[in-house]
Steps between C-alpha positions, in 0.01 A plus 500: 500500500473463876183427691508844664535661156182323384312622808625856438373481143158389624486778758577758231199388302272521805542876531282565201313172501278566798432871484524831322595690814746414779224520760297233316795262471472398864129433451540235233379155608297216367201331651534132571190282497317469827629143548859621485462777758465492873139502607353831613411494870129459553231303322519686163765378259708749307348557153690395193609742228229663290421387150640718223267759346339460159713590197455877474730610217567406140812281462819657369580461134841339550677709238877455449671681787742789485755610762361579845496877565796607712651155530860461606728213588508490880762230516761338281356224290641202687281189482610195699784307349478141394650243734622151436282295734321203353127464473344241732338231285446207729255416772348812652599732217234721338533305175432180691221649712318635194593192296620716212641206301146350487344838442714571199393177336149641512554867412784751468321829438554488125286757323422700817615851581561603860540872578747571780413833662800569719843673507570395143643175368857482375577275200642165607613191306242285676219730380639550153276631225186422702551828688391827347458850628157647564573845638662698782310740729828628643721602210271440203713206380396150403494336846814294438713678762500389866704693756367295790497138380151441635312479171774285346476255790122488468533438127735209565258324730235547236678392187872424522571234241723193544857510377532313177718195476428318824446537869595826672493658843322809371139561602211425267187711519155351534405602142834469313359558152269790581565840349568788736398867465713727722340817631709710736263680737690553827855519643659626821805587287305797359300769669243757392359818657260442793194718575668631819792643298734212577585191301354150497589172324370476144180305448151543642147358477426723200792362292418149619148545363642628170742205486216248546309665218812504281552128562143426394532719185823321415329159494610347830326179603621530861627797701740464799514782758759432767420819692272593791422798719288522818280802568199603709191385309369854437833611351531177300155559348621833362860415413405165347197608295681491167672174589167344590356609166803362313470165673129481425569577135771234486256241634242609244768461230559135610842563656616325820664746743712361784639710783716454809325520837769719654764454769465593865744786559501624140283744313326625812373148574494367854354190659256703705301818461139587437332643194791436263498309175760374255505607135461346246365206703205694644342487152463128542227450239743588220845391624642171627699582815787278614656440842832328567582168666827351619646159418239320710207679330412690815464881489829689474540726804488811287205418276220752549166341587165636390160394371614587148779237498393228256781244487864461603825382337866456597654830601815433706859409417447527123755547224440676170660704223744787562541811288797449266473123498531222756278457803448641847367326808347580840174631355220522756165675468151481358653676197658166419198287584276682251693393184439131572126568486515732199705240317252229595222713354697511171540121507126451549425739216724294274358162604137611514476774236120523512490608865432862584722694739245446779495125432880488512489663841233251609728208408786641704274553801315168475820290476704678771604285795272603786670655806460310826402824672353821365688805622443709191857456372454218247154556357382176335840343559828434327492462122526150351608545139464133405146488636415830330613354166346154529180515707182447300262637393668801350263743668523484878350715771652610831160599640452383864193291410713286266836500674446143623444384144812679376706357785379149414607552141859577593534288816676215322757723334848489655581811697137587565506410870514720807802720567774357712567608856667842523877531530694783668415828333769658279625851549291800394476543119800611301307635206682660208261791515225623727240557233520862389129571462415839649193718530417684181588865539244634261169402347447190294487488123157432366480310175356186348715183483471319174451126524817307442554325168360150476733205507636393168 
């Protein structure tokens, strides 16, 4: 699939992603933190985005989904084809940067379930029997269909297993023995009726909230959401109310939820603009939000900054699994940075089984490599999986008052130094999918989320 074809696919998703009416589509933008914007003339600095409101609704129940009303296939199901390029494995590769060979001697994700809320996940030999369907908010299926290839690529970065019988050029996920739960929640290959009488891509904040609740009910230890939408704060407070409640319930149920920060130019997100926020990241108390870095661990040019960004991970030039077998390359976007962090959460849960979800998040934050400059794009810094799995004591804190102590604990670990000097910026992101999260067209479901089953 050509580069222009990928961009056209992303643009298709944006029609419904940012608005429910054509007039509102042009209004979609995201607020960047004050440090990332030009200063306002005069002595008064531009205020940052407002804090989210209190949780105001009961979380959705997360019942098994049925077909979306009025859904139709808007495009032929044509996910990207596999190509034959090899996977970089030497100096500078993601595997080398994250030290995956060392990481997998410490933990592999065994016994952990990661829910992938995305465009579905297609079965693949490198996922094998560790993949199972959780539900489909588009057609009412099991979530194991993927017309876009996005969810399958995310799943590969999370948990692709090594080929048996020796060395291979295929990619290995960060948690290669974790179980995956596929929940199809969005897709630009399908559309549904819009409130204005037109059509919009399938998937919105209401179904995302339901999918989070379903993942929790199904026993997920970690949830990955590689989707984001940017809205004015007042609209986000209304459209995201059920999602906020679902995230709060997931945290209360001891589930780690990880989400992409969003890409500039996708989902109504731009590098400037006032009064806008990114969902799900705005609900920072209950979700770990991930930005993207390039090969030199400096912010990728497309990664969306914001005060809700917690950490960053590799998000450019990646290779992962393709629908139908094989692999596909050229993956750029915060969508593909988030799985490294979600997988790391699963590794920590395996290695430190007594830690709560909040304590798992604390370890990730406390052991991240600190950015040399704070522009709101990297949060606490770039993840350091080896440090996150080896630093003692088991319970760490990322609180500012104790950051110096945490930094001292990991200072002697290889790879925990400052980021290298920046290199020329790559082209704008070539994401498989501009996340198809759109404004909910109707009211939110009000129900009580049952606590997820305890670990066996």
